[in-house]
C-alpha positions in Angstrom: 27.5 41.5 -61.3 25.0 41.7 -58.5 25.9 42.3 -54.9 25.3 39.6 -52.3 22.9 40.8 -49.7 23.3 39.5 -46.2 20.6 39.6 -43.5 22.1 39.9 -40.1 20.1 40.7 -37.0 21.7 42.2 -34.1 21.4 40.5 -30.7 18.7 43.0 -29.5 16.7 42.6 -32.7 16.8 38.9 -32.5 15.7 38.9 -28.9 12.8 41.2 -29.7 11.7 39.0 -32.5 12.0 35.9 -30.3 10.0 37.6 -27.5 7.3 38.6 -30.0 7.0 35.1 -31.3 6.8 33.8 -27.8 4.0 36.1 -26.9 2.1 35.0 -30.0 2.5 31.3 -29.0 1.6 32.1 -25.4 -1.6 34.0 -26.4 -2.6 31.2 -28.8 -2.3 28.6 -25.9 -4.8 30.6 -23.8 -7.3 31.3 -26.6 -10.9 31.5 -25.5 -11.7 28.3 -27.4 -9.6 26.3 -25.0 -11.6 24.9 -22.1 -10.9 26.5 -18.8 -9.0 24.6 -16.0 -8.3 21.4 -17.9 -5.2 19.3 -17.7 -3.7 16.4 -19.5 -2.8 13.1 -17.8 0.5 14.5 -16.7 -0.3 18.0 -15.5 -2.3 18.6 -12.3 -4.6 21.5 -11.6 -3.7 24.0 -8.9 -4.6 22.6 -5.5 -5.9 19.4 -7.0 -7.5 17.0 -4.5 -6.2 13.5 -4.2 -9.4 12.0 -5.6 -9.0 14.2 -8.7 -5.4 13.2 -9.0 -6.2 9.5 -8.8 -9.0 9.9 -11.4 -6.7 11.9 -13.7 -3.9 9.3 -13.5 -5.8 6.0 -13.4 -9.4 6.7 -14.6 -11.9 4.3 -13.1 -9.5 1.4 -12.7 -9.7 -0.3 -9.3 -6.8 -0.7 -6.9 -5.8 -4.1 -5.6 -4.1 -4.4 -2.2 -0.4 -4.9 -2.6 0.0 -6.9 0.6 3.0 -9.1 -0.4 3.8 -7.3 -3.7 4.9 -3.8 -2.5 6.8 -3.0 0.7 6.5 0.7 1.7 8.8 2.0 4.3 8.2 5.4 5.9 8.7 6.7 9.5 5.6 6.7 11.7 6.5 10.2 12.8 8.3 12.7 10.5 9.9 15.4 12.6 10.6 17.5 9.5 8.1 17.2 6.7 10.6 18.8 4.3 12.7 15.6 4.2 10.9 12.3 4.8 12.8 9.2 3.7 10.7 6.7 1.7 11.5 3.3 0.2 9.3 1.3 -2.1 10.5 -2.3 -2.8 8.6 -4.7 -4.9 8.8 -8.3 -5.9 6.9 -7.7 -9.0 8.7 -8.4 -12.3 10.0 -5.6 -14.5 10.1 -7.8 -17.6 7.9 -10.4 -19.2 4.2 -10.4 -20.3 3.0 -8.6 -17.2 5.6 -6.2 -15.7 5.8 -3.1 -13.5 5.7 0.0 -15.8 5.5 2.8 -13.1 5.5 3.3 -9.4 3.7 6.5 -8.2 4.2 8.1 -4.7 1.1 10.1 -3.6 0.4 12.1 -0.5 -3.3 12.5 0.3 -3.0 16.0 1.9 -0.4 17.8 -0.1 -1.4 20.6 -2.4 -0.2 18.5 -5.3 -0.7 14.9 -4.2 1.4 13.2 -6.9 4.9 13.5 -5.5 6.8 11.3 -7.9 6.5 8.8 -10.8 9.2 6.3 -11.4 9.3 4.3 -14.7 10.8 0.9 -15.1 12.1 -1.2 -18.0 13.6 -4.7 -18.2 17.0 -3.1 -17.8 16.0 -1.7 -14.4 16.6 -5.1 -12.9 13.9 -4.7 -10.2 11.2 -2.3 -9.1 12.9 -0.5 -6.2 12.8 3.2 -5.2 14.5 5.0 -2.4 14.2 8.8 -2.1 13.0 11.7 0.1 9.7 13.5 -0.2 8.1 16.6 1.3 4.9 16.3 3.3 2.6 19.3 4.2 0.9 17.7 7.2 0.0 14.4 8.8 -1.3 12.3 6.0 -1.5 8.9 4.3 1.2 8.2 1.7 0.5 5.8 -1.1 2.8 3.8 -3.4 0.9 2.6 -6.5 2.5 0.1 -8.9 1.0 0.3 -12.4 1.5 -2.9 -14.4 1.8 -3.3 -18.2 -1.7 -4.9 -18.3 -3.3 -1.9 -16.5 -3.5 -3.6 -13.1 -2.9 -1.3 -10.1 -1.4 -2.4 -6.8 -1.6 0.0 -3.8 0.1 0.2 -0.4 -0.3 3.0 2.1 1.1 4.1 5.4 0.0 6.9 7.8 2.7 9.4 8.6 2.5 12.0 11.4 4.2 15.2 10.5 5.3 17.5 13.3 6.8 20.4 11.2 5.3 21.0 7.8 7.6 20.7 4.8 5.3 22.6 2.4 3.3 25.8 2.3 -0.3 25.1 2.8 -3.2 27.2 1.5 -5.1 29.3 4.0 -7.6 27.1 5.9 -11.2 28.4 6.0 
């Protein structure tokens, strides 16, 4: 009768093999055929400007004023940019033919302008967000509601930041 052969890797051998496989995958992701400095709809480029962020997220769609549709609450003066309370309340439906899919919070002067994205379903009950954000400097903060039919509603408020909550790149 033949003997049964078993293949068992030791822990170190397994980790070496996994690391080698990871290096191959990583190198393939950065192959010269890949265009430089591109990003998908979800990933920003380093130090992306707010206009580039809006273009990446929403394309050429126009923003409608949210006036009575979105209520954005922020302090006029944030003494600590590292912890700024924000509330976005909406009377827009989260179910039906035209409903809120997402609410984005964007800071015009942060290194990465998109601070948060909140998604809603009919089970959400209503489109309401209350959280804290970090702001690098005095800036406009936007709340953008994206509807299921592609319509965008935008509300913004200006916030004066006295102490930065983020590291800023060197200013030239």
